[in-house]
N, C-alpha and C positions, 0 to 999 in steps of 0.2 A: 941693483935691487936692495929695497929698505931690510935694515937688520931687524928693525922690530916688527912683530906680527901681534895683530890685534884680531882675536875672533870671539864671536858671539856662539855658545853651544845651545841647540836647540833640541826639543825631542820630547815623547811623551813619558807617563810613568813606566819605570821600569825597562827605560831605553839603553842603560847603561853610560849616561853622560856621566857619572861622577867616576866610574871605571876610565873613562876616557880623558878626562881631565887629570886624574891622578897619574895615568901610565904617562902623558905629556909632560908635565911638570915635575915627575920623579917623586911625590910625595904624596902621603894619605891627606891632602887638603882638602877632600870633599867628600860628604858619606850621601846615603841613599835617601836621608831624610826629608820628609816633606818642608818647602819653603814656600812663601809668593814674593819676596823682594830678590831679584837680581844680584848677584854675588860676584865680585870681581876679585880673582886669583892672577897675582904676578909669579912670575919665575923666569930661570935661564936656562937654555938648552942650546948646546953646542955654541956657546958664546953669543947668543940671540936674545933679547928681551922677548918672554913671551905673556902676553894678557889674555887669558880667557874669561870670557864672562858666563856664567852659568845663570841659566833662565830659569823661571818657573815651569814645571809641566802641564800638559794637558792630558785627559784621559783617551785612551788609544781611539775609541771610535766617536767620543763627545764631537758633535757639531761646534763649530765656532759659538753661535749663539747660546749655546748651554753654558759657556764658560763666563764665571765671575766677571764683573767690569774690572774688578781691582786687578785680576790676573792678567787681561788684557793689557792694561795699562803698563804694568811690569814688564810683560813681554815687548813692549812697544819701545818703552824707555830704556831698555838693555843696552841698546845702541850708543846712549849717550854716556855709559859708564867708559868708554875707552875713546874719549874725545883724540882726534876730529871725527872717528868713526871707525867702524870694524873693518879689517880686508876682506874677512871672510865670515860666512857662515857655514857652521859644522852642524847638518844635520844627522842626529845619530838614531839608528834605528837597530834594535834587537831584533834579529833576523832568526830567532829560535822557533818562531813559529811561522807558518805562510802569511805572506803578505797580500791583504785583500783588497778588495776596490775601496772598500768603506776605510780602510786604513789610508788609502792614496787621496781620497776626496777629505779625509780630516786633515791630513798634512797641508794640503792645496788651501785650504779654507784658512787654515791656522798663518800660513806664511805670508797669505795676502793681506794679513795685517801691516807689513812692512813694503806692501807695493809689489809690482810685477816687477820691478830692479833687482828685487833680491836673488832671483834666480841666476844671474851672472856672476853672483859673489858666493853660491853655496855648492859646498861638497857634501854627496852622500857620505857617512860614515857608518859602515856597516860593522856590526859585533855577530858573534858567534855564527858564521856564515861562510861559504864558501861559493856561493852560488848566486848569480843575480840573474839567473833565466826567468824570473816571475815577471808576468805582462805588466802589472800595476807598477810592480817596483822600477821595471824598465821605464816607464813612463814618467815617473818622478827623475828617475838619472838623465833622461832625455831632456827634461826640461832646466835640469842643472849643465847643460852644454855637455853630458856624456861623463861628468865628473864625479867619480866615487872611487872610494877606499875602504878596503876589506882590513879592518884594524886586527893584527895580531899580537893580542894581550899576552902570550905566552913569549914572544920575542919581540918587547916593547922596544928597544933601542932602534932595531932594524924598523919596525912599525912605525914609530915616530919619526926618523930620519924619511922615510918614504913620504909621510903626510905632509910634513914640513915643505917638501920638494913639490909637492901637489899644490899647497897655499901660493907657494912662489909663481906657480904656473898662472893660478886663479889672478894673482897682482899683475903678473905680466899681462895677460889676457886682457885686463881692464886699465893697460896704460898706465901702471902703477897706482891708479886711483882706488881710493877705499868709497866703502858704501857711502852716500850721502843720506840725508834726509833734509828734509826742507822745514827752514825756521819757523814757517808760520804754524806748520803742524806739530813741531817741537812746543812752541810755546804754548799753543794751544792744551795740550797733554800737561805740560808745567801747570797751566794755571788751573787746569781740574784738579790735579793731583794736590796742589799748594790748598784750593779753596776745599776740597775734601777732608783735608788733615785738618783744616781749620774748625770744620764744621764737626768733624768727629769728637774733637778735643772738647768743643763747646758741648755737644752732647753727652759726653761723660762726665763733664762738670756737672751738668743740669740733674743728671740722674743721680751722681752721689751726693749732690747738695740736699736732694729731696731726701734721701736716706738718712744723710746725718741729721735732718732736720728731726725726722721722726724719732730718732735715736735721743736726740737731745731733749724732746717733749716728754718722754716715756711712754710713747703713744702704741709701742708695739710690745704686746706680751707673748711669748713662746706658745703656740697651741700644743695642747698634749696629745691630740688626735691631728693627723691629716688626711684627707681625702682628694686624690689627683686623679683626672682624666686624661690620657695621653691623646692627642690628634694629629693627623697628618697624612701625607701621600704615602703610598706603597715605596717600601724601602728608605723611607726617612729615615730610619733609626729610632722606631717608637719601643721598640720590643728591647732594644740593646739600652735605651734610656732606661727602662724600668728596670733591668738587671744592673744598670750601675747604680741606682738609686737603694737597691737592696745589696750590692755588690754580692750577687749570687746569681747564676743561670735558671730566673725562675720563668720568663716568656721565652717560648721556643722563638729562635731566628727564622721565622717564616712567615708566610702571608696569615696575617690574622683575620680569619674568616667571621668570627663574631668575638663579642666583648668578654673578656676574662680579666678576674681582679685576683688580686695577693695582696693580702695585709701581713706585715712584718713590723719589726723593731729596728727602729733607725735613730740613732743618736739618743736611745733613750725614750722615744716617742713613736706611737702607733702610727704606721703609715699604711695606707691602702691606695693600690696603684691600679687603676683601670685601663687595660690596652684595648683600643677599639679599632675596626677595619680601617683600612686606609682608602684612601681616592687615588685616582691617578694623576700625574702630575699635567697632563697634557690636556684631559679631557674632560668636560663640561659634566655635571652630575646629570643632565637629561640622557647619556650614553648608559648610565649605572642606575636605571630609575628604583631599583630597591636595594641598592648594594651597602651603602655606609650609613644612610640618613635615619632608616628605621631602627637600626641596630643600636645607633648611637643616641636616638631619643628614647629608644626603650630600656636600653641597659643604665645611661645615666640617671635617667629620669626616674626609674621604678626599680632598680635594684636596690636590695636591702642593704649592700655594701657601700654602693656609691650614690646615696640617694639624692643627697647635696652636697656635691663635691666643692671643696675650699677653693681648688685652682684646677682651669681648665689648661691643659701645656700643649700649646701647638709646635709640634716637631718639625723643623725645618733643616735640611741638610745647607752646611754651610759653603762646600764646595761645588756647587752649582748655580746657576742663573736662577733670578728670581724676579720674573717681568710680569708685564700687565696682564697675560693669561694667567697666571697663577694667582694673580690678586684676586681676578674676577671668580675662578673656581673656588677660591677658600671663600669668598663672598657667600657662593651658594652655599657651602655646607654649613657654615656659621650661622646662617640667617635661619636655619631650622630650629635652632637653639634659643631665638629670640635676639634682639638687639642689646639685652643686658649682659650677653655673654661675654662681651668685649671688656668689660670693667673686670673679668674675674679670669683674664685670659695673660700666660706669658709665653711670649715665643723662645722656644728652646732650641737654639743652634746645634746641631750636631755635626760629627765628625772635626771638631776643634782642633785634634792633632795636626790637621791640615793647614791650618793658617796659624803656625807656630809664631811668626813673628811680625804679625800687624794686629792692630786691636779689632776687637767685633766691630766698633765704632766707624772704622775705616771700609770694612766692608758693607756697613751700612747706608754709608754716605755716598762711596762709588757705585754702588749698584743700582741707585736711582729712585725715582718716585716711587714707584711699586712697592719696594721693600720698606722704603721710609713711611709710606702709608699705613703698613701693617704695623710697624713700631709704634706709629703714635697713634692707631686706633688701640693699641694693648696700653696705652698712657705710658709709653717709653719702658715698657717692664719686659726684659729681653735676659737671656743666659747662655752659656755655653758649655757643653759637655763633651769631654773626648771619652768615650764608649770604650775606646781601647785601654785606657788605664782605670778600671773599676775600683783599682785600690786606692785612688785620689778619692778621698772622700771628702773633703774640703770644699770641692766643687757641688758634691750634694749638699753638704751644709749650707752653703751660699744660696742654693735653690730653695730649700726650706726657709731660711730668713726672708728671702724675697716673698715668698706664698705666705707669711706671719705679716709682713709690712702690707701686701695685699689685702688681707683680711682685715687687718686694722683700720685700712681706708673705707673699705666696702661691704664690710660684714660678709655674711654666708650666701653663695651663690643659690638662687632657686630656679631651676629650670621653670620656664614657663612654656609647658607642652600645647598649652590652647593658644597663646599668643604665638609660638613657632608654628602652629599648623595652620594658621591663618596668613603669615606671610606667604609671598608670591613670588618663590624664588628666581622665577623666569625674568623678575624685573630688577635684577641685579647687574643691567648692564654688560650681560655676557653675551657677546655676539660674535665670540671669535668662531663658533661653529656652524654658523648659519650656513655655511657654504656645503657642507657635508649631508650630503642627501639621503645617505643609506638610514636605515631604523636602527634603533640601538641594538637590536638582536644581532643584526648583521654585523655593527663593528665590534661587537665585544666577540663574535666568533672570528673576525679577521684579527682580532688584536690577540687572541689566545692561540692563532695559528703562527704569529710572529712570535711568541712566547716561546712555544713551544719550537721554533727553527732556531731559537737562541739558545735553547737548553742544548739542544743536538749540538750545536757550533762549540758551545762549552766542553760538551764529552768528546768533540772531536778533536779539539785543541788540547784537552788535557791527554788523551789518547795519545797525540803526538808527543807530549812531553814524559811519557810512559808512566801516567798516574790514571789508567784506564780500572773503574772501580765497579761499574755498572753495567758492563756488558755491551749489549747493543746499542748502536746510536741510531737504530730506525725511528722515523719521525712515527710519535705515535697518534693516534685518531680517536675521536670520539663519536662512537654510535649516533649520539643525537645531534651531531653537527651536519649541516647541509651544507653541499657546495658554495663555496662563497662566490659573490659577485665580483666582475671585475674590477681591477683598480686602476686600469689604465687611463681612464678620463678623470680619475679623484688625485690630483698632486697632494691635495693638502692632507687628505687622509693618509695617503702614503707616508708624507713626511712627520705626520702626528706618530704613526706607528712606528716608524724605523726610530725617531728619539726616544719613546717609550722603552721599546724594546732593547735599544743600546743603552741607555741608562740601567736598566734590570741586568742585562749580561756583564757590563762593566764593573757594576757593585759586587754582583756573586763571584765573578772571575777573580776579583780583587780578595775576596775575603778567601776563595779557595787557595791561592798562591801566598796568603799572609796568615800563618799559624799564630792566631791570636791568644791561643791556650798554650803558655809554656809546658803546661803539665802533661798535655795530651800529647801522643807522637804523631810526625807528620801524616803518617798515612791515616790513622783513623780519623783525626781532624777532617781530613780531606774526602774520605769517604763518608763520613756523617754529612759534608755539605754539598755533596753529590747527591747524596738519599734527598737531603731538603731540597736540592734544586728541582730534584724529579718530582717530589709530590709539589711544589710548585707549580709546575709546566702544568702538570696536568689539572688543578682545580684553581689555577691562575683567574679565570673567568668564569663567573657563573653562567648558566642558561638563563635565557630572558626569564624564565617562569620559576625559576629555583629560589627558595628563599636563603637569607644569610645566616 
């Protein structure tokens, strides 16, 4: 039996990967912090050399297609950090919550990146459980040839020894061979990564060169007053971005139903921020006929506070995919403000804490044509916010500087509502929803049912963890809602509903389990978030005839 062991450690966020790695190597070598680039950790256990590759996590119920391309590349390329290849994959599953069918499908899709052969080299590593009777968990274990290990973090020495024995069994079952990769696939991924890195550096240099030129010409004068409008899809971090700008909880972290504004002093300047209603990530504007467009046009165009904004800030989360469907939906919403809006728009990437070890340019170049189109449409104007670190006002100062530079180039933005009204938004090449035959009202009713179902699932899971604050988990109903039609024949619509609901559930569940306010007690923080989830589930979708 080969003395050396090479293993790739896989798992979703909160799966206890760091706990497992630290237990095996006997040291605090890993943390639970976010990262993108796979990390190699070496050690020695019982006289044997152990190499563990810690890989970037995915969100528990996110579809593989919603994972950013740069994370997919790093997941796949993890196998090349332990040449000639790993003996085993350790799939870590924190089983403190019931394992669902959605969990199983997410795991199967993410492991498909490595090809079908991965299952012959995989051990399911369970933490915080002593039972494997769950049906969907059993299906994953069966795909791994019935190989699983319940990791005993209390008795680490015994747990590690048993695990190493099971790894030896995997190697023996594969005739001593490690997991092999195809050279052509390796070279293709490497070429893509190298090219993306080269293009990322070129974009970074171009943007910085342009900014330096403006400074050399003394062409930028700081504005004494700045007016900002925040745009973006639901749960993109718009309200949090506004709170980061003011370093204060101004805008409630919940669905924005109507435009709200706040004026305050930041760095000695008067700053007005308008928070606008969001749109769905996966649904065309035709399914939300009066949702965001009228509110944005009315409030941005006629508000006494933000009549003529200096900057339209388009908020895009960094930790989820941005593909052609998002490009087309954004085009629909932006066209209502006229073509000139792009000259006055900055893309603001939120959740910057989740990509701490790569540049934003690497994400832009890796993600592909759709995101690159958006950045270039905005004349290479973009910025990154870490909304979990509101005390970092340097990120705010730099955003304001970029707004100053944009205004110096383009002067003030005047919303041309007449021009916008004449635009035909259905000529924006948005074809992705043509196959959905239901009318907008039915689609929105079904989407609300999906959100309510997800909210009840959040409450059920929190109650399972002993964090029940809101009482009954019975599904709420609205008297105005009619019986929805069957979705059995509309797989495309079902998939969009699931992806929208999954994103909503994962984002809010993560916020609930991560107390981002150190001054608040855990219980009060979680209770506040549950109350906000409750409100969100009840008003998430407007009735077709209601105003925003």
